[in-house]
PABAGU-711809 format. One record per residue (C-alpha): residue in one letter; x, y negated, z negated; residue number from 1. Coordinates in Angstrom, 2 decimals. Layout:
+------+---------+---------+---------+-----+
! rest !       u !       v !       w !  nr !
+------+---------+---------+---------+-----+
!    A !       X !       Y !       Z ! NUM !
...
+------+---------+---------+---------+-----+
***
This chain:
+------+---------+---------+---------+-----+
! rest !       u !       v !       w !  nr !
+------+---------+---------+---------+-----+
!    M !   -2.43 !   36.29 !  -38.76 !   1 !
!    I !   -0.94 !   32.81 !  -39.08 !   2 !
!    R !    1.15 !   33.45 !  -35.98 !   3 !
!    R !   -1.99 !   34.37 !  -33.98 !   4 !
!    L !   -3.83 !   31.28 !  -35.17 !   5 !
!    A !   -0.86 !   29.10 !  -34.28 !   6 !
!    S !   -0.71 !   30.67 !  -30.79 !   7 !
!    L !   -4.45 !   30.16 !  -30.36 !   8 !
!    A !   -4.14 !   26.52 !  -31.48 !   9 !
!    V !   -1.34 !   25.92 !  -28.96 !  10 !
!    F !   -3.38 !   27.56 !  -26.19 !  11 !
!    V !   -6.51 !   25.49 !  -27.02 !  12 !
!    A !   -4.46 !   22.26 !  -27.20 !  13 !
!    A !   -2.84 !   23.01 !  -23.83 !  14 !
!    A !   -6.20 !   23.85 !  -22.26 !  15 !
!    L !   -7.83 !   20.70 !  -23.60 !  16 !
!    G !   -4.86 !   18.59 !  -22.54 !  17 !
!    S !   -4.99 !   20.02 !  -19.04 !  18 !
!    Y !   -8.75 !   19.52 !  -18.82 !  19 !
!    Y !   -8.68 !   15.89 !  -19.95 !  20 !
!    G !   -5.57 !   15.17 !  -17.89 !  21 !
!    T !   -7.35 !   16.42 !  -14.79 !  22 !
!    L !  -10.45 !   14.37 !  -15.61 !  23 !
!    A !   -8.33 !   11.26 !  -16.06 !  24 !
!    T !   -6.21 !   11.62 !  -12.91 !  25 !
!    A !   -8.49 !   13.31 !  -10.34 !  26 !
!    P !  -10.41 !   10.14 !   -9.33 !  27 !
!    Y !   -7.15 !    8.32 !   -8.52 !  28 !
!    G !   -5.89 !   11.25 !   -6.47 !  29 !
!    L !   -9.14 !   11.55 !   -4.54 !  30 !
!    M !   -9.23 !    7.82 !   -3.78 !  31 !
!    W !   -5.57 !    7.92 !   -2.74 !  32 !
!    L !   -6.39 !   10.70 !   -0.26 !  33 !
!    A !   -9.42 !    8.78 !    1.06 !  34 !
!    E !   -7.40 !    5.57 !    1.45 !  35 !
!    A !   -4.62 !    7.43 !    3.25 !  36 !
!    K !   -7.11 !    9.03 !    5.63 !  37 !
!    L !   -8.90 !    5.74 !    6.28 !  38 !
!    A !   -5.61 !    3.90 !    6.86 !  39 !
!    K !   -5.20 !    6.01 !    9.99 !  40 !
!    S !   -8.48 !    4.66 !   11.41 !  41 !
!    G !   -7.62 !    0.97 !   11.07 !  42 !
!    P !   -5.61 !   -1.67 !    9.22 !  43 !
!    V !   -5.89 !   -2.47 !    5.53 !  44 !
!    N !   -8.07 !   -5.49 !    4.66 !  45 !
!    H !  -10.03 !   -5.19 !    7.93 !  46 !
!    F !  -13.31 !   -3.45 !    8.72 !  47 !
!    T !  -13.28 !   -0.53 !   11.12 !  48 !
!    H !  -16.73 !    0.04 !   12.60 !  49 !
!    T !  -17.19 !    3.69 !   13.42 !  50 !
!    P !  -19.59 !    5.26 !   15.89 !  51 !
!    P !  -22.40 !    7.51 !   14.66 !  52 !
!    V !  -21.16 !   10.53 !   12.72 !  53 !
!    R !  -20.80 !   13.88 !   14.40 !  54 !
!    A !  -19.31 !   17.05 !   12.97 !  55 !
!    E !  -15.98 !   16.56 !   14.76 !  56 !
!    R !  -15.69 !   12.93 !   13.63 !  57 !
!    Q !  -16.23 !   12.90 !    9.87 !  58 !
!    F !  -14.25 !   10.41 !    7.82 !  59 !
!    V !  -16.47 !   10.66 !    4.75 !  60 !
!    V !  -17.18 !   13.93 !    2.98 !  61 !
!    R !  -20.70 !   15.00 !    3.87 !  62 !
!    P !  -21.66 !   11.79 !    5.74 !  63 !
!    S !  -25.24 !   11.13 !    6.72 !  64 !
!    P !  -25.83 !   11.30 !   10.49 !  65 !
!    D !  -28.56 !    8.64 !   10.22 !  66 !
!    L !  -26.13 !    6.01 !    8.88 !  67 !
!    L !  -23.55 !    3.90 !   10.67 !  68 !
!    Y !  -20.45 !    3.38 !    8.54 !  69 !
!    S !  -17.92 !    0.57 !    8.52 !  70 !
!    V !  -14.93 !    0.85 !    6.19 !  71 !
!    C !  -12.39 !   -1.62 !    4.90 !  72 !
!    P !   -9.61 !   -0.11 !    2.79 !  73 !
!    Y !   -8.32 !   -3.02 !    0.72 !  74 !
!    D !   -5.16 !   -4.05 !   -1.08 !  75 !
!    L !   -5.30 !   -7.18 !   -3.24 !  76 !
!    T !   -1.57 !   -7.44 !   -3.93 !  77 !
!    A !   -1.23 !  -10.25 !   -1.34 !  78 !
!    G !   -4.26 !  -12.13 !   -2.69 !  79 !
!    P !   -8.04 !  -11.95 !   -3.07 !  80 !
!    L !  -10.14 !  -10.45 !   -0.29 !  81 !
!    E !  -13.14 !  -12.21 !    1.23 !  82 !
!    V !  -15.86 !   -9.80 !    2.37 !  83 !
!    T !  -18.68 !  -11.00 !    4.62 !  84 !
!    A !  -21.56 !   -8.97 !    5.98 !  85 !
!    V !  -24.70 !   -9.66 !    7.97 !  86 !
!    P !  -27.80 !   -7.58 !    7.30 !  87 !
!    V !  -29.37 !   -5.90 !   10.32 !  88 !
!    P !  -33.00 !   -7.08 !   10.63 !  89 !
!    G !  -35.51 !   -4.31 !   10.00 !  90 !
!    R !  -32.85 !   -1.83 !    8.84 !  91 !
!    Y !  -31.61 !   -0.86 !    5.42 !  92 !
!    S !  -27.98 !   -1.86 !    5.06 !  93 !
!    S !  -25.62 !   -2.13 !    2.12 !  94 !
!    I !  -22.11 !   -3.10 !    1.11 !  95 !
!    S !  -20.42 !   -1.07 !   -1.66 !  96 !
!    V !  -17.01 !   -1.64 !   -3.22 !  97 !
!    F !  -15.18 !    1.33 !   -4.72 !  98 !
!    D !  -12.03 !    0.79 !   -6.78 !  99 !
!    A !   -8.92 !    2.97 !   -6.98 ! 100 !
!    R !  -10.60 !    5.11 !   -9.62 ! 101 !
!    T !  -13.66 !    5.69 !   -7.38 ! 102 !
!    D !  -15.81 !    3.52 !   -9.66 ! 103 !
!    V !  -18.44 !    1.38 !   -7.94 ! 104 !
!    A !  -17.40 !   -2.22 !   -8.57 ! 105 !
!    F !  -20.10 !   -3.93 !   -6.51 ! 106 !
!    V !  -23.19 !   -3.11 !   -4.42 ! 107 !
!    R !  -25.50 !   -5.38 !   -2.47 ! 108 !
!    N !  -28.19 !   -4.30 !   -0.01 ! 109 !
!    D !  -30.14 !   -6.10 !    2.72 ! 110 !
!    E !  -33.07 !   -6.82 !    0.41 ! 111 !
!    Q !  -30.79 !   -8.50 !   -2.13 ! 112 !
!    M !  -29.22 !  -10.52 !    0.70 ! 113 !
!    G !  -32.68 !  -11.81 !    1.62 ! 114 !
!    G !  -31.84 !  -11.60 !    5.32 ! 115 !
!    E !  -28.92 !  -13.98 !    4.85 ! 116 !
!    P !  -25.23 !  -13.18 !    5.38 ! 117 !
!    M !  -23.42 !  -12.06 !    2.25 ! 118 !
!    R !  -20.08 !  -13.51 !    1.22 ! 119 !
!    V !  -18.15 !  -12.26 !   -1.80 ! 120 !
!    V !  -14.53 !  -12.37 !   -2.92 ! 121 !
!    L !  -12.78 !   -9.39 !   -4.50 ! 122 !
!    A !  -10.01 !  -10.41 !   -6.86 ! 123 !
!    L !   -7.81 !   -9.11 !   -9.62 ! 124 !
!    E !   -7.87 !  -10.80 !  -13.01 ! 125 !
!    G !   -5.81 !  -13.99 !  -12.80 ! 126 !
!    Q !   -6.09 !  -14.44 !   -9.02 ! 127 !
!    Q !   -7.51 !  -17.80 !   -7.96 ! 128 !
!    T !  -10.71 !  -17.71 !   -5.91 ! 129 !
!    P !  -12.57 !  -20.43 !   -4.00 ! 130 !
!    A !  -15.34 !  -22.24 !   -5.85 ! 131 !
!    G !  -18.92 !  -21.56 !   -4.81 ! 132 !
!    I !  -18.40 !  -17.95 !   -3.66 ! 133 !
!    D !  -19.49 !  -14.97 !   -5.73 ! 134 !
!    T !  -16.39 !  -13.33 !   -7.18 ! 135 !
!    V !  -16.10 !   -9.67 !   -8.10 ! 136 !
!    R !  -13.20 !   -8.94 !  -10.45 ! 137 !
!    V !  -11.81 !   -5.46 !   -9.92 ! 138 !
!    R !   -9.39 !   -3.62 !  -12.21 ! 139 !
!    Y !   -7.22 !   -2.10 !   -9.47 ! 140 !
!    A !   -5.50 !   -3.65 !   -6.46 ! 141 !
!    T !   -6.67 !   -0.99 !   -4.01 ! 142 !
!    G !   -9.98 !    0.55 !   -3.03 ! 143 !
!    I !  -12.53 !    0.76 !   -0.25 ! 144 !
!    V !  -15.36 !   -1.47 !    0.95 ! 145 !
!    L !  -18.08 !    0.55 !    2.67 ! 146 !
!    Q !  -20.87 !   -0.86 !    4.81 ! 147 !
!    R !  -23.81 !    1.37 !    5.70 ! 148 !
!    V !  -26.64 !    0.72 !    8.17 ! 149 !
!    L !  -29.62 !    3.06 !    8.45 ! 150 !
!    L !  -30.61 !    4.23 !   11.93 ! 151 !
!    A !  -34.10 !    5.35 !   12.90 ! 152 !
!    D !  -32.50 !    7.05 !   15.91 ! 153 !
!    P !  -28.81 !    7.51 !   16.88 ! 154 !
!    S !  -29.50 !    5.74 !   20.20 ! 155 !
!    E !  -29.93 !    2.47 !   18.24 ! 156 !
!    A !  -26.23 !    2.32 !   17.40 ! 157 !
!    A !  -25.25 !    0.36 !   20.51 ! 158 !
!    A !  -27.87 !   -2.33 !   19.81 ! 159 !
!    I !  -26.86 !   -2.61 !   16.13 ! 160 !
!    D !  -23.08 !   -2.69 !   16.72 ! 161 !
!    P !  -22.88 !   -6.42 !   17.59 ! 162 !
!    I !  -24.54 !   -7.31 !   14.28 ! 163 !
!    R !  -22.58 !   -4.99 !   12.01 ! 164 !
!    S !  -19.32 !   -5.87 !   13.75 ! 165 !
!    R !  -19.69 !   -9.39 !   12.31 ! 166 !
!    A !  -18.74 !   -7.91 !    8.92 ! 167 !
!    R !  -15.27 !   -9.07 !    7.93 ! 168 !
!    C !  -12.60 !   -8.44 !    5.33 ! 169 !
!    R !   -9.80 !  -10.99 !    5.16 ! 170 !
!    T !   -7.09 !  -11.76 !    2.67 ! 171 !
!    L !   -7.24 !  -15.22 !    1.13 ! 172 !
!    T !   -3.76 !  -16.62 !    0.72 ! 173 !
!    G !   -2.48 !  -19.92 !   -0.62 ! 174 !
+------+---------+---------+---------+-----+
***
């Protein structure tokens, strides 16, 4: 009887360890896969502005066809990253920052921007940032900045592209 209980205890401990190990590591693995896939579409610390989503051109799992996406995979090891974005008048738009663990570190939408360009710096703890700019401290050096712009009709993409292409990610050095 004691032998069976000991075997059951070992089995339960192994199952719980596996379960919690998966919960702890899966977000990092998923973000690593997303960053690797996005790195093929453009350089790190720069926005890539994609055309409207179609089934054969999906870079996000289950993307919305009524949104235009711009992505900036980032790496803060060389220094903080300045992110700028311009809201598109009359359209919902947002900037979201996801860290290496897939946690949302920052979100700002067009309403919060008040029609004005947004400028924010992403930095690790201890990295110097310029005075007078909102700073978002992130826990991990890598992640993804995602800009979304809502379309009323896919044909609007060409007219909106010049505005959303003014979004920038750039490493601040020195």
